[in-house]
N, C-alpha and C positions, 0 to 999 in steps of 0.2 A: 504494500500500500504506500509506504514511504517512497519507494522507487517510482511509482506511478505519479505521485504528487510532484516529485522532483523533475520528472520528464515533462509533466504538464507545465511547470514553471519555466523550464528551458524553452519549450515551444512558444509560450506566451512572450518571453523576452525577445525571441527572434521576430515574432509578428509585431511587437512594439517597435523594434528597430526599423522594420519595413515601413510601418506607419509614419515614423519620424522622418524617414527619407522622402516619403510621398508628400508629407506636409511641407517639406523643405524644397519641393519641386525637383527632387533627384530620384524619382522612381526608376529603379534599374530595369523594370520590365517594359518601359517605354523605349529603351534603347533598341534599335533595329539592326545595327551592324557595328562591327569593330574591325578595323583593318590592322591585322598583325603582320609583321614582316618575317618572323622566324618562329620555328618550333624550338622547344628546349633542346632537342637532339642536335639541331644545327649549331647550337652554342657549346654543348658539352662533349660532342663526339670529336674524334681526331685531334684531341688536345695534346699539347706538349707538357712536360713536367720539369720542374727544377727544384733543387733543395734550397730551403731558406732557413735563416735563423730568425725566430720571433721571440719577443718578450711579452709574456702575459702574466699579470699578477705577480710581477717581480721575478718570474722564472723564465730563463732563456732556454729554448729548445729548438731542435731542428724539425721542420715539417717538409713533406713533399707537396709542393704546390702545383696545381693543374693550371695550365694557361690555355685559354680558349683560342681557336683560330680567329675568333671575332673580337679578341681582347682590344679594348679601347674604342670599339665601334658602338654606335647607338642602335638599339633594337627595340622592337615592340612585340611583346608576347601576350598570350591570354591562356588562362587555365583555371583549374579549381584549387582553392587553398587546401592543402593537406596537413600543414602544420604551421604554427604561428607562435612567436614569442617576442616579447618587447623588453627593452632594457632602458627605461627612461626616455631619452630623446632619440633612441635608435631602436628599430624593430626589424625582425627577419620573418620571412615565411617561405615555405616551399609551395610552388604551384605545379600542378600536373596537367600535361596535355598528352596528345597521342604519341609524342616522341619520348616521353619520360617525365622527369621533374627538373626544375631549376630553382635555385634560391634567389629571392629578391631581397635587397637591402634597402630599408626605408629609414631616412634620416629627417628629423623634423626641420632642421635648418635648410635642407635642400627641397623638401616637399612643401613646406609651409605649415604653420601651426594648425590651421583649420583642417587642411587635408590630412595632416598626420593624426589629428584627433579622430577623423573618420576612419583612418586605417586601423586605429586601435579598437574600433567598434566592430570591425569585420569578424565573421565567424568562420571556423573551419567548415568547408563545404561550399562557401561562397565562390562564385566565379568572377574573376577580375581580369582586367587588362592592365598592363604595366609597360611603361617606356623608360629607357635609361641606357646608361653606358655599361658595357660588359667589363668586369674586372675580376680579380682574384682576391679573396679575403685574406686576412692574416693567417687564418687556419688552413689556407690552401684550397678553399672551395670556390669554384667558378660561380659568380653571382651577377646580378644586375643592380647597379646603383640607380634607384628609381627616382625620377623627377616628375612623373605623371602617373596617376593611378585612377582607374575607373571601375566602379562596381557594375558588373554586367548582368548578374542574376543573384538574387538573395536565396540562400538555402534555408528553407523553413523547417526542415527536419535534420537532426544531427546525424552525422555518419557514425558507424560503429567505433567503439573505443580503439584508439590507435594501436596499442601493443597487442591486443588480442584479435583485432581484425574481425573478419566475418568468417567464422569457422563452422557454423551450422550448415551442413551440406544441403539439406532440404531448402533452407532459406536462401542459400546461394543460388540454387536453380530457379527458385520462384522470383527472386529479385536480382536478376543477372546484372542489372544496371549498377547496383551497389557492389556486387562482386567484382565487376570490371574496375570500379573506382578504387576499391580497397586492395585488390590482389593483382600485382603487376604480372605475375606468372600466368594468370588467367587471361589477361589482355594479350599477352604474347602468344598464348595457345590459339586464340581466335584470329590474331593477325597471321599466324602461320597457316591456319586453315585456309584463309583467303589466298595466301601465296601458293598453297598446294593446288587449289583449284585453278588458279591462274596459270601455274606451270603445266598442269594437265592440258588446259586449253591451248596453250602456246605450242606444246609438243604435237598435239593432233592437228592443229591448224597448219603448222609448218609442213605436215605430211599429207596435205590435201584433203583432210576430213572436213566435212561441212556440219556445223552445229545447227540443230533443228529443234523445234518444239512440237510436242504432240499432246493430245487431249489428256486431261486429268479425270474428267467425268466421262465414263464409258458405259455402254450398255452391256458389254461383255468383258469382264476383267480376266484376261488370260495372260499367258506368257510366263507363269511361275506357279508353284504349288503353294498357295496361300489363301487364307480366308479374307475376302474383301470387306470393306466398310460399305454400307448401302445408304442411299439417300433418295430424295424424291425431287423431281424437277416440276414445280408447280405449273409453269407455262405450258408444258406439253402433257402434264398429268401422267408422267412416266417415271418409273423407277430407274435410277442410275447407280453405278458403283464408282468408287474411287479406284484409280488404277493401282494394280499391284506390281506392274512391270511396264517397261517401255517397248518391249520386244515386237509385238505384232504390228504396231504402226511403223516402227523403223524398218521392218522388213518390207512393208508396202512401198517404202521409198526406194529400197534396193530394186524392187520390181519396176518402179517408175524410172529407173535409170540413174539415180544418185548412187555412185559406186562406193563412196565412203561417207558414212553419216554417224553422228553421235549426239547424245542428249545427256545433259546433267540436270536432274530434276528430282523433285520429291515424289515418292511412291508411298502407298498406305497399305498396311497389312494389319488385320484385326487379330493381333496376337498379344502375348504377354509382354511385360516389362522386365528387363534384367540389365546386367552391366553391358551387354552387347546388342540389345534389342530395344527399339523405340517404335511405336506404331506408325509414325511417319519418319522417314529417313531419306537420305540423299543417295540416289543410285546413278551411276553412269553406265549407259549401254552404248556400244558401238558395233557397227556392222561394216564389213569390207567385202566387196564382191571379188570373186576369183581367187580366194584364198581359203584355207581350212583352219582347223584348230591348232595346227603347228604354227601357222602364221600368227595366230592369236597369242601363242606362248611367247614367240619372239617379241611381239609388240609389248606384251605385259612386262617381260623382263627389262626391256629397254625403257619403257615408260616409268616403272618404279625407280630404276636407277637414275633416270634424268630428274625426276621430281625430288628425290632425296638429295642429290647433289646440288640442285638449284636452291632448294629451301634451307637445307641444313649444312650444305658445304661439304658433305661426306656421304659415302655409300654405306658406311657402317652405322647402324642405329642401335640404340639400347632401349629396351622396353622392360620395365620392372626388373632392372639389373641384368637382363639377358641380352647379349650382343647378337645381332643378326646382320649378316654381311650380304648386301645387295650387289656388291662388286663381283662376287664369284658367280660362275654359271649356276643357274637354279637347277635343283635336282628334279628329275622326271621319273615317275614310277607309276605303274598301273595300279588300279585299285585291287586287283587280284594279288599282285605281288606284295602290296602293302599289307594286306590281310595275312598273306602267307608269312611275311617277315615278322609281324608283331603279334599274330594270334596263333601261328603255327598251323593254320588250316588252308589247304590248297583247293580253291574253288574250281580249278581246272580239272580236278578229280571228282568233283561233285556234279552229277549229271541230272539229278531229278529233284523235284521239290521235297520229296520224302527224305532224301539224303541231306538236303540243306536244313530241314527242320531237325533232323537227328543231330547234325553238327551244332546247331543252335542250342538244342537241349543239353548237349554235352558240355557246352561252354557257357551255359547260363545266360544266353542272349534271348531276351524277350521279344516275341513277335506276335502278330495278330493273324487270325484265320485268313484274312484277305491277302496277306503278304505272299509274294511269289519268291522264286529262287533269287532273283536279282535284288529284291527288297532285303532279303536276309543277308546277302553279301554286303549291302550298304550298311545294315545294322552292325555287322561284324566290324566294318571299317570304323564306324562312329565310336564303337565301344573300345576297340583295341588299338587302332592305328592313329586316329585323328590327333590325339594329344602329343604324339611324337613328331608331328609336322611343325617343328620350331623354325628351322631355317627355311628360306624360300623354296617351296616344293610344288611341282605340278603333279596332281594325282589324276591319271588319265584313264580312259577307256571304262566308262561306267556301264552298268547293266541297263538294258533297254527299258526295263520296267519303271525306272525312276527318271527317264529322259524322253518325254513325249515329243519334243521338238527337234530331235537330233538325228543326224544321219547314222545309219548302221555302219559298222566296220565291214568292209567288203568281204574280208576273209573270216569273219566270225559275227554273224548277225545277232547273236545274243547280247552283244556289246555295241556301244555307240562311240563316235568320235567326239568325246567330251572330256574336259578336264575341269577340276576345281583347283584354284591356286590357294595354297596355305602358307601362313606365317604365324608363329607363336601359337600353333595349334588351332588357329581360327581359319575359317573359310574367308578369303579375301576377294575372290572373283570366281565366276562360273562361265565357262566358254564351250561353244559347240562348233563343229562343222554343221551348219544349219541344214535342216531337212527341207529340201525343195521339191520333193516328189509329192504332188497333191493327193494322189491315190493313197500312198502310205500315210500321209498326214491325216487324211480323213479317218483311216482305220485307227490311228493313235487317239484322235479325239473321241472316237466311238468308245474305245477302251476306257478313256478318262470319264466319260459320261456314265459308264457302268459303275465305276468306282464312286461317282457322285451319288448314284442311286442307292449304293450300299452304305452311305453315310459319311463318305470322305468329303468334308467341307472344303478341302484344299484342291480338289480335282478341277480340271479345266472343262469347259463346254465348247462345243463346236462354234467357231466364229466364221459365219458364212461369207462375210465380206473378205476376210483374210484368205479363206479358201479360194474365193474368186481370183484374188490377186495371185496366189500360187499357180492357179490354172492358166493365168496369162503367161506365167513363166518367170521364175527367179533364178539367176545364175548361181553357180556354186559360191557359197558365202561363208565366211567365218564371222562369228559374233561372240561378244563377251559382255558380261555385266560386272561392274566393280562396285563394291561397297565403299563409298567415299568416307563415311563416318569412321569405319574401322581403319581405313588407311590413315585418317587424321589421328586416330587414337595411337597407332603405332609410331607415327612420325613425330608426335608431340609428347609421347610417354604419358598418356592420360589413362587412368585406371578404368573409366567407365564411359559409355557412349554419351551419357548426359554431360560429361565434361567437355565434349566437343560440339554439342548442340547449344546454340545460344539460348534457345527457349524450348527445353525438352517438355514432353507431355507429362503433366503432373495431375494428381487427383485433386479436384477442387477442395478448398478449405471450407468446411461447413460453417454456416453462420456468418 
């Protein structure tokens, strides 16, 4: 109760200060623009250093002083006050902007008595503009000797206490704006996320890929095994779904003659929440005519290497203390060989569903009555092999039962030309030699609809317009889907998907 009263008093004090400013004709919220000349990073980066002897409180000691490349020049900066202290006729505060933080030095004799009094009334969290000369203080810190100060926005709510910061994880996700203000590492993560996506775009654009946009509201949510979100379009009085994949529309564009296309966009899957799953997430899918899944492996390897080098300056990344080397050739292993290696079961010697069930029973692999031999192979992989895929690894040649949109292997039609790319034991990408036989595709859709009728809510239904496109004719094509959020997790060493989503899905707060 006492804490609530104290907070209420603090809030009232800030509002009283705002009212005083407004009565004085200095309402900060009426300021429409402020012209700054530099960011803090322009002033504090690429600085020189020199050793100085300084005398403070009768004691002489050596300090390492930083010298800005803009030393002696006049600059104008703007940002949020993060700390503030006054010493009689002199005051200091640190202001933060997108480039970092810079200290400003405020002296009553230079600023003027009236303006200096206004400076003393500023609160942590206020947004200010400041002009003055760049210099280095006695203690060696680059600062701005301010001769002009403008309050640009009054903060009416206090920021979290400085030394403890914002540590409540749930609150950080819900109030990301405060998280970004208080935690420099969080701001860096999201700046790097932006750079990662920019690097992906640059890599693909330079290689002739065309970025496109496809519908989010669809009548048939296909292209992946997932349960969709459903909604209603009032104007047409029709039910629609939110897309679960980008695949079927992008393939239509391959049919239309765009040989290389990609899209980076949100998809929506009506599934649970955990450290690697959010119901809306960012997916990139790309399709390239006249290549196959081997071409997609080469592209993936080179793309990951390029992005890491561009954003991090190295192809060696560390996630949760484990180093992964993107500079070495990525391992390539079939799913059958992976299960043989880590479970000791050779599915090349298992020829019937009964044999597969017997192997599953012997190894305590749980399966359902609807599962076929290929499904059980995949269950073995998930239970025994997946966790070992730490270094970059392509797991190739999946069973046909779990790959309804993929070309069969010509020499073994029980398997398809598909791979999943793994790092850190996570699936990072999924790629196919795309199925372009419309007769085969219709049979695959029919099998999916049978699964749907048996209660599999993630099964696909036949998309007749997509079938029409395939019947027009699609060239041999390689395609792949990348989980952008997981890629960002690995490259920023973030423990959970919510740490790389600015505004993750959260359960509403009751009341």
